[in-house]
mmCIF file of the N, C-alpha and C atoms, coordinates in Angstrom:
data_MODEL
# 
_entry.id   MODEL 
# 
loop_
_atom_site.group_PDB 
_atom_site.id 
_atom_site.type_symbol 
_atom_site.label_atom_id 
_atom_site.label_alt_id 
_atom_site.label_comp_id 
_atom_site.label_asym_id 
_atom_site.label_entity_id 
_atom_site.label_seq_id 
_atom_site.pdbx_PDB_ins_code 
_atom_site.Cartn_x 
_atom_site.Cartn_y 
_atom_site.Cartn_z 
_atom_site.occupancy 
_atom_site.B_iso_or_equiv 
_atom_site.pdbx_formal_charge 
_atom_site.auth_seq_id 
_atom_site.auth_comp_id 
_atom_site.auth_asym_id 
_atom_site.auth_atom_id 
_atom_site.pdbx_PDB_model_num 
ATOM 1   N N  . MET A 1 1  ? 184.673 89.895 -39.519 1.00 0.00 ? 1  MET A N  1 
ATOM 2   C CA . MET A 1 1  ? 184.272 90.760 -38.458 1.00 0.00 ? 1  MET A CA 1 
ATOM 3   C C  . MET A 1 1  ? 184.146 89.773 -37.432 1.00 0.00 ? 1  MET A C  1 
ATOM 4   N N  . ALA A 1 2  ? 183.820 88.578 -38.029 1.00 0.00 ? 2  ALA A N  1 
ATOM 5   C CA . ALA A 1 2  ? 183.127 87.431 -36.737 1.00 0.00 ? 2  ALA A CA 1 
ATOM 6   C C  . ALA A 1 2  ? 184.499 87.162 -36.477 1.00 0.00 ? 2  ALA A C  1 
ATOM 7   N N  . LYS A 1 3  ? 185.042 86.406 -37.938 1.00 0.00 ? 3  LYS A N  1 
ATOM 8   C CA . LYS A 1 3  ? 186.400 85.690 -37.073 1.00 0.00 ? 3  LYS A CA 1 
ATOM 9   C C  . LYS A 1 3  ? 187.310 86.567 -36.344 1.00 0.00 ? 3  LYS A C  1 
ATOM 10  N N  . ALA A 1 4  ? 187.498 88.134 -36.733 1.00 0.00 ? 4  ALA A N  1 
ATOM 11  C CA . ALA A 1 4  ? 188.338 89.268 -35.851 1.00 0.00 ? 4  ALA A CA 1 
ATOM 12  C C  . ALA A 1 4  ? 187.775 88.739 -34.279 1.00 0.00 ? 4  ALA A C  1 
ATOM 13  N N  . CYS A 1 5  ? 186.478 88.685 -34.222 1.00 0.00 ? 5  CYS A N  1 
ATOM 14  C CA . CYS A 1 5  ? 185.767 88.594 -32.182 1.00 0.00 ? 5  CYS A CA 1 
ATOM 15  C C  . CYS A 1 5  ? 186.249 87.480 -31.964 1.00 0.00 ? 5  CYS A C  1 
ATOM 16  N N  . LEU A 1 6  ? 186.031 86.103 -32.873 1.00 0.00 ? 6  LEU A N  1 
ATOM 17  C CA . LEU A 1 6  ? 186.620 84.770 -31.987 1.00 0.00 ? 6  LEU A CA 1 
ATOM 18  C C  . LEU A 1 6  ? 188.226 85.012 -32.233 1.00 0.00 ? 6  LEU A C  1 
ATOM 19  N N  . SER A 1 7  ? 188.776 85.396 -32.824 1.00 0.00 ? 7  SER A N  1 
ATOM 20  C CA . SER A 1 7  ? 190.338 85.559 -32.504 1.00 0.00 ? 7  SER A CA 1 
ATOM 21  C C  . SER A 1 7  ? 190.638 85.758 -31.390 1.00 0.00 ? 7  SER A C  1 
ATOM 22  N N  . LYS A 1 8  ? 190.239 87.211 -31.377 1.00 0.00 ? 8  LYS A N  1 
ATOM 23  C CA . LYS A 1 8  ? 190.406 87.889 -30.250 1.00 0.00 ? 8  LYS A CA 1 
ATOM 24  C C  . LYS A 1 8  ? 190.115 86.768 -28.534 1.00 0.00 ? 8  LYS A C  1 
ATOM 25  N N  . LEU A 1 9  ? 188.878 86.502 -28.533 1.00 0.00 ? 9  LEU A N  1 
ATOM 26  C CA . LEU A 1 9  ? 188.785 85.792 -27.829 1.00 0.00 ? 9  LEU A CA 1 
ATOM 27  C C  . LEU A 1 9  ? 189.308 84.531 -27.330 1.00 0.00 ? 9  LEU A C  1 
ATOM 28  N N  . ILE A 1 10 ? 189.790 83.539 -28.643 1.00 0.00 ? 10 ILE A N  1 
ATOM 29  C CA . ILE A 1 10 ? 191.011 82.545 -28.273 1.00 0.00 ? 10 ILE A CA 1 
ATOM 30  C C  . ILE A 1 10 ? 192.239 83.198 -27.744 1.00 0.00 ? 10 ILE A C  1 
ATOM 31  N N  . GLN A 1 11 ? 192.794 84.290 -28.385 1.00 0.00 ? 11 GLN A N  1 
ATOM 32  C CA . GLN A 1 11 ? 193.965 84.873 -27.770 1.00 0.00 ? 11 GLN A CA 1 
ATOM 33  C C  . GLN A 1 11 ? 193.768 85.040 -26.388 1.00 0.00 ? 11 GLN A C  1 
ATOM 34  N N  . ALA A 1 12 ? 192.460 85.707 -25.581 1.00 0.00 ? 12 ALA A N  1 
ATOM 35  C CA . ALA A 1 12 ? 192.587 85.951 -24.682 1.00 0.00 ? 12 ALA A CA 1 
ATOM 36  C C  . ALA A 1 12 ? 192.622 84.814 -23.628 1.00 0.00 ? 12 ALA A C  1 
ATOM 37  N N  . HIS A 1 13 ? 191.812 83.636 -24.382 1.00 0.00 ? 13 HIS A N  1 
ATOM 38  C CA . HIS A 1 13 ? 191.804 82.299 -23.341 1.00 0.00 ? 13 HIS A CA 1 
ATOM 39  C C  . HIS A 1 13 ? 193.613 82.199 -23.488 1.00 0.00 ? 13 HIS A C  1 
ATOM 40  N N  . PHE A 1 14 ? 194.020 82.086 -24.525 1.00 0.00 ? 14 PHE A N  1 
ATOM 41  C CA . PHE A 1 14 ? 195.479 81.352 -24.272 1.00 0.00 ? 14 PHE A CA 1 
ATOM 42  C C  . PHE A 1 14 ? 196.686 82.563 -24.009 1.00 0.00 ? 14 PHE A C  1 
ATOM 43  N N  . LYS A 1 15 ? 196.185 83.687 -23.375 1.00 0.00 ? 15 LYS A N  1 
ATOM 44  C CA . LYS A 1 15 ? 196.880 84.818 -23.082 1.00 0.00 ? 15 LYS A CA 1 
ATOM 45  C C  . LYS A 1 15 ? 198.323 84.825 -23.955 1.00 0.00 ? 15 LYS A C  1 
ATOM 46  N N  . SER A 1 16 ? 197.847 84.969 -25.644 1.00 0.00 ? 16 SER A N  1 
ATOM 47  C CA . SER A 1 16 ? 198.974 84.990 -26.488 1.00 0.00 ? 16 SER A CA 1 
ATOM 48  C C  . SER A 1 16 ? 198.263 85.405 -27.528 1.00 0.00 ? 16 SER A C  1 
ATOM 49  N N  . ASP A 1 17 ? 198.997 86.391 -28.566 1.00 0.00 ? 17 ASP A N  1 
ATOM 50  C CA . ASP A 1 17 ? 198.595 87.171 -29.563 1.00 0.00 ? 17 ASP A CA 1 
ATOM 51  C C  . ASP A 1 17 ? 199.270 86.291 -30.718 1.00 0.00 ? 17 ASP A C  1 
ATOM 52  N N  . ALA A 1 18 ? 199.872 85.161 -30.303 1.00 0.00 ? 18 ALA A N  1 
ATOM 53  C CA . ALA A 1 18 ? 200.844 84.475 -31.617 1.00 0.00 ? 18 ALA A CA 1 
ATOM 54  C C  . ALA A 1 18 ? 199.980 83.323 -32.373 1.00 0.00 ? 18 ALA A C  1 
ATOM 55  N N  . CYS A 1 19 ? 198.687 83.356 -31.717 1.00 0.00 ? 19 CYS A N  1 
ATOM 56  C CA . CYS A 1 19 ? 197.892 81.910 -32.174 1.00 0.00 ? 19 CYS A CA 1 
ATOM 57  C C  . CYS A 1 19 ? 196.609 82.572 -33.170 1.00 0.00 ? 19 CYS A C  1 
ATOM 58  N N  . GLU A 1 20 ? 196.755 81.566 -34.079 1.00 0.00 ? 20 GLU A N  1 
ATOM 59  C CA . GLU A 1 20 ? 195.626 81.735 -34.890 1.00 0.00 ? 20 GLU A CA 1 
ATOM 60  C C  . GLU A 1 20 ? 194.603 80.559 -34.924 1.00 0.00 ? 20 GLU A C  1 
ATOM 61  N N  . ILE A 1 21 ? 193.089 80.882 -35.379 1.00 0.00 ? 21 ILE A N  1 
ATOM 62  C CA . ILE A 1 21 ? 191.885 79.966 -35.360 1.00 0.00 ? 21 ILE A CA 1 
ATOM 63  C C  . ILE A 1 21 ? 191.883 79.670 -36.752 1.00 0.00 ? 21 ILE A C  1 
ATOM 64  N N  . ALA A 1 22 ? 191.112 78.140 -36.638 1.00 0.00 ? 22 ALA A N  1 
ATOM 65  C CA . ALA A 1 22 ? 190.808 77.874 -38.079 1.00 0.00 ? 22 ALA A CA 1 
ATOM 66  C C  . ALA A 1 22 ? 189.178 77.886 -37.702 1.00 0.00 ? 22 ALA A C  1 
ATOM 67  N N  . ALA A 1 23 ? 188.625 78.903 -38.626 1.00 0.00 ? 23 ALA A N  1 
ATOM 68  C CA . ALA A 1 23 ? 187.202 78.773 -38.599 1.00 0.00 ? 23 ALA A CA 1 
ATOM 69  C C  . ALA A 1 23 ? 186.492 79.098 -40.190 1.00 0.00 ? 23 ALA A C  1 
ATOM 70  N N  . ILE A 1 24 ? 185.438 78.461 -40.059 1.00 0.00 ? 24 ILE A N  1 
ATOM 71  C CA . ILE A 1 24 ? 184.746 78.656 -41.665 1.00 0.00 ? 24 ILE A CA 1 
ATOM 72  C C  . ILE A 1 24 ? 183.205 79.300 -41.286 1.00 0.00 ? 24 ILE A C  1 
ATOM 73  N N  . ILE A 1 25 ? 183.288 80.760 -41.645 1.00 0.00 ? 25 ILE A N  1 
ATOM 74  C CA . ILE A 1 25 ? 181.825 81.673 -41.502 1.00 0.00 ? 25 ILE A CA 1 
ATOM 75  C C  . ILE A 1 25 ? 181.281 81.817 -42.438 1.00 0.00 ? 25 ILE A C  1 
ATOM 76  N N  . PHE A 1 26 ? 179.897 81.669 -42.342 1.00 0.00 ? 26 PHE A N  1 
ATOM 77  C CA . PHE A 1 26 ? 179.134 81.768 -43.551 1.00 0.00 ? 26 PHE A CA 1 
ATOM 78  C C  . PHE A 1 26 ? 177.724 82.648 -43.178 1.00 0.00 ? 26 PHE A C  1 
ATOM 79  N N  . ILE A 1 27 ? 176.995 83.722 -43.939 1.00 0.00 ? 27 ILE A N  1 
ATOM 80  C CA . ILE A 1 27 ? 175.779 84.098 -43.189 1.00 0.00 ? 27 ILE A CA 1 
ATOM 81  C C  . ILE A 1 27 ? 174.549 83.370 -43.947 1.00 0.00 ? 27 ILE A C  1 
ATOM 82  N N  . HIS A 1 28 ? 173.681 83.095 -43.295 1.00 0.00 ? 28 HIS A N  1 
ATOM 83  C CA . HIS A 1 28 ? 172.254 82.087 -43.488 1.00 0.00 ? 28 HIS A CA 1 
ATOM 84  C C  . HIS A 1 28 ? 171.312 83.212 -43.430 1.00 0.00 ? 28 HIS A C  1 
ATOM 85  N N  . THR A 1 29 ? 170.410 83.118 -44.269 1.00 0.00 ? 29 THR A N  1 
ATOM 86  C CA . THR A 1 29 ? 169.459 84.511 -44.382 1.00 0.00 ? 29 THR A CA 1 
ATOM 87  C C  . THR A 1 29 ? 167.975 83.968 -44.181 1.00 0.00 ? 29 THR A C  1 
ATOM 88  N N  . HIS A 1 30 ? 168.047 82.452 -43.967 1.00 0.00 ? 30 HIS A N  1 
ATOM 89  C CA . HIS A 1 30 ? 166.369 82.046 -43.854 1.00 0.00 ? 30 HIS A CA 1 
ATOM 90  C C  . HIS A 1 30 ? 166.456 81.106 -42.970 1.00 0.00 ? 30 HIS A C  1 
ATOM 91  N N  . SER A 1 31 ? 165.402 80.920 -42.028 1.00 0.00 ? 31 SER A N  1 
ATOM 92  C CA . SER A 1 31 ? 165.132 79.828 -40.659 1.00 0.00 ? 31 SER A CA 1 
ATOM 93  C C  . SER A 1 31 ? 164.587 78.515 -41.826 1.00 0.00 ? 31 SER A C  1 
ATOM 94  N N  . CYS A 1 32 ? 164.368 77.819 -41.258 1.00 0.00 ? 32 CYS A N  1 
ATOM 95  C CA . CYS A 1 32 ? 163.819 76.050 -41.544 1.00 0.00 ? 32 CYS A CA 1 
ATOM 96  C C  . CYS A 1 32 ? 162.695 76.415 -42.511 1.00 0.00 ? 32 CYS A C  1 
ATOM 97  N N  . ASN A 1 33 ? 161.858 77.157 -42.017 1.00 0.00 ? 33 ASN A N  1 
ATOM 98  C CA . ASN A 1 33 ? 160.503 77.335 -42.376 1.00 0.00 ? 33 ASN A CA 1 
ATOM 99  C C  . ASN A 1 33 ? 160.251 78.335 -43.376 1.00 0.00 ? 33 ASN A C  1 
ATOM 100 N N  . GLY A 1 34 ? 161.632 78.986 -43.792 1.00 0.00 ? 34 GLY A N  1 
ATOM 101 C CA . GLY A 1 34 ? 161.552 80.141 -44.676 1.00 0.00 ? 34 GLY A CA 1 
ATOM 102 C C  . GLY A 1 34 ? 161.528 81.392 -44.473 1.00 0.00 ? 34 GLY A C  1 
ATOM 103 N N  . ASN A 1 35 ? 161.360 81.818 -43.143 1.00 0.00 ? 35 ASN A N  1 
ATOM 104 C CA . ASN A 1 35 ? 161.362 83.318 -42.822 1.00 0.00 ? 35 ASN A CA 1 
ATOM 105 C C  . ASN A 1 35 ? 162.706 83.999 -43.014 1.00 0.00 ? 35 ASN A C  1 
ATOM 106 N N  . TYR A 1 36 ? 162.566 85.124 -42.931 1.00 0.00 ? 36 TYR A N  1 
ATOM 107 C CA . TYR A 1 36 ? 163.785 86.027 -43.146 1.00 0.00 ? 36 TYR A CA 1 
ATOM 108 C C  . TYR A 1 36 ? 164.118 85.887 -41.755 1.00 0.00 ? 36 TYR A C  1 
ATOM 109 N N  . ASN A 1 37 ? 165.774 85.201 -41.720 1.00 0.00 ? 37 ASN A N  1 
ATOM 110 C CA . ASN A 1 37 ? 166.139 85.266 -40.263 1.00 0.00 ? 37 ASN A CA 1 
ATOM 111 C C  . ASN A 1 37 ? 167.904 85.309 -40.479 1.00 0.00 ? 37 ASN A C  1 
ATOM 112 N N  . PRO A 1 38 ? 168.068 86.559 -40.891 1.00 0.00 ? 38 PRO A N  1 
ATOM 113 C CA . PRO A 1 38 ? 169.737 86.846 -41.213 1.00 0.00 ? 38 PRO A CA 1 
ATOM 114 C C  . PRO A 1 38 ? 170.511 86.462 -39.823 1.00 0.00 ? 38 PRO A C  1 
ATOM 115 N N  . HIS A 1 39 ? 171.480 85.121 -39.742 1.00 0.00 ? 39 HIS A N  1 
ATOM 116 C CA . HIS A 1 39 ? 172.203 84.750 -38.799 1.00 0.00 ? 39 HIS A CA 1 
ATOM 117 C C  . HIS A 1 39 ? 173.522 84.110 -39.393 1.00 0.00 ? 39 HIS A C  1 
ATOM 118 N N  . LEU A 1 40 ? 174.451 84.372 -38.456 1.00 0.00 ? 40 LEU A N  1 
ATOM 119 C CA . LEU A 1 40 ? 176.088 83.434 -38.837 1.00 0.00 ? 40 LEU A CA 1 
ATOM 120 C C  . LEU A 1 40 ? 175.933 81.909 -38.747 1.00 0.00 ? 40 LEU A C  1 
ATOM 121 N N  . GLN A 1 41 ? 176.690 81.550 -39.410 1.00 0.00 ? 41 GLN A N  1 
ATOM 122 C CA . GLN A 1 41 ? 176.812 79.902 -38.812 1.00 0.00 ? 41 GLN A CA 1 
ATOM 123 C C  . GLN A 1 41 ? 178.371 79.939 -39.132 1.00 0.00 ? 41 GLN A C  1 
ATOM 124 N N  . VAL A 1 42 ? 178.813 79.144 -37.621 1.00 0.00 ? 42 VAL A N  1 
ATOM 125 C CA . VAL A 1 42 ? 180.322 79.302 -37.536 1.00 0.00 ? 42 VAL A CA 1 
ATOM 126 C C  . VAL A 1 42 ? 180.639 77.750 -37.338 1.00 0.00 ? 42 VAL A C  1 
ATOM 127 N N  . ILE A 1 43 ? 181.637 77.422 -37.911 1.00 0.00 ? 43 ILE A N  1 
ATOM 128 C CA . ILE A 1 43 ? 182.239 76.222 -37.521 1.00 0.00 ? 43 ILE A CA 1 
ATOM 129 C C  . ILE A 1 43 ? 183.925 76.171 -37.415 1.00 0.00 ? 43 ILE A C  1 
ATOM 130 N N  . LEU A 1 44 ? 184.050 76.126 -35.894 1.00 0.00 ? 44 LEU A N  1 
ATOM 131 C CA . LEU A 1 44 ? 185.258 76.679 -35.536 1.00 0.00 ? 44 LEU A CA 1 
ATOM 132 C C  . LEU A 1 44 ? 186.237 75.503 -34.860 1.00 0.00 ? 44 LEU A C  1 
ATOM 133 N N  . ALA A 1 45 ? 187.468 75.073 -35.272 1.00 0.00 ? 45 ALA A N  1 
ATOM 134 C CA . ALA A 1 45 ? 188.088 74.228 -35.050 1.00 0.00 ? 45 ALA A CA 1 
ATOM 135 C C  . ALA A 1 45 ? 188.459 74.359 -33.213 1.00 0.00 ? 45 ALA A C  1 
ATOM 136 N N  . GLU A 1 46 ? 188.714 73.024 -32.859 1.00 0.00 ? 46 GLU A N  1 
ATOM 137 C CA . GLU A 1 46 ? 188.876 72.882 -31.548 1.00 0.00 ? 46 GLU A CA 1 
ATOM 138 C C  . GLU A 1 46 ? 190.360 73.333 -31.106 1.00 0.00 ? 46 GLU A C  1 
ATOM 139 N N  . GLY A 1 47 ? 190.846 74.570 -30.102 1.00 0.00 ? 47 GLY A N  1 
ATOM 140 C CA . GLY A 1 47 ? 192.242 75.104 -29.971 1.00 0.00 ? 47 GLY A CA 1 
ATOM 141 C C  . GLY A 1 47 ? 192.508 76.097 -30.698 1.00 0.00 ? 47 GLY A C  1 
ATOM 142 N N  . ALA A 1 48 ? 193.908 76.183 -31.051 1.00 0.00 ? 48 ALA A N  1 
ATOM 143 C CA . ALA A 1 48 ? 194.438 77.446 -31.673 1.00 0.00 ? 48 ALA A CA 1 
ATOM 144 C C  . ALA A 1 48 ? 195.810 76.924 -32.432 1.00 0.00 ? 48 ALA A C  1 
ATOM 145 N N  . PHE A 1 49 ? 196.439 77.577 -33.399 1.00 0.00 ? 49 PHE A N  1 
ATOM 146 C CA . PHE A 1 49 ? 197.467 77.166 -33.984 1.00 0.00 ? 49 PHE A CA 1 
ATOM 147 C C  . PHE A 1 49 ? 198.284 78.011 -33.698 1.00 0.00 ? 49 PHE A C  1 
ATOM 148 N N  . PHE A 1 50 ? 199.518 77.822 -33.231 1.00 0.00 ? 50 PHE A N  1 
ATOM 149 C CA . PHE A 1 50 ? 200.909 78.770 -32.691 1.00 0.00 ? 50 PHE A CA 1 
ATOM 150 C C  . PHE A 1 50 ? 201.554 78.653 -33.856 1.00 0.00 ? 50 PHE A C  1 
ATOM 151 N N  . LEU A 1 51 ? 201.793 79.774 -34.338 1.00 0.00 ? 51 LEU A N  1 
ATOM 152 C CA . LEU A 1 51 ? 202.700 80.023 -35.853 1.00 0.00 ? 51 LEU A CA 1 
ATOM 153 C C  . LEU A 1 51 ? 204.296 79.815 -35.327 1.00 0.00 ? 51 LEU A C  1 
ATOM 154 N N  . SER A 1 52 ? 204.610 79.927 -34.263 1.00 0.00 ? 52 SER A N  1 
ATOM 155 C CA . SER A 1 52 ? 205.837 79.758 -33.792 1.00 0.00 ? 52 SER A CA 1 
ATOM 156 C C  . SER A 1 52 ? 206.552 78.249 -33.578 1.00 0.00 ? 52 SER A C  1 
ATOM 157 N N  . ASN A 1 53 ? 205.260 77.538 -33.624 1.00 0.00 ? 53 ASN A N  1 
ATOM 158 C CA . ASN A 1 53 ? 205.566 75.996 -33.533 1.00 0.00 ? 53 ASN A CA 1 
ATOM 159 C C  . ASN A 1 53 ? 205.352 75.211 -34.799 1.00 0.00 ? 53 ASN A C  1 
# 
């Protein structure tokens, strides 16, 4: 779901549906001090890959 949202955002930026993103997304369930704090960690490559090139 997170990758789909990021893909739509990048496609809107480039005004093209023909691009793909490179992303690593994982869920983190605890904060540094051990409290329960579910959130997503995202590593997103800069730009996009165009499949036609």
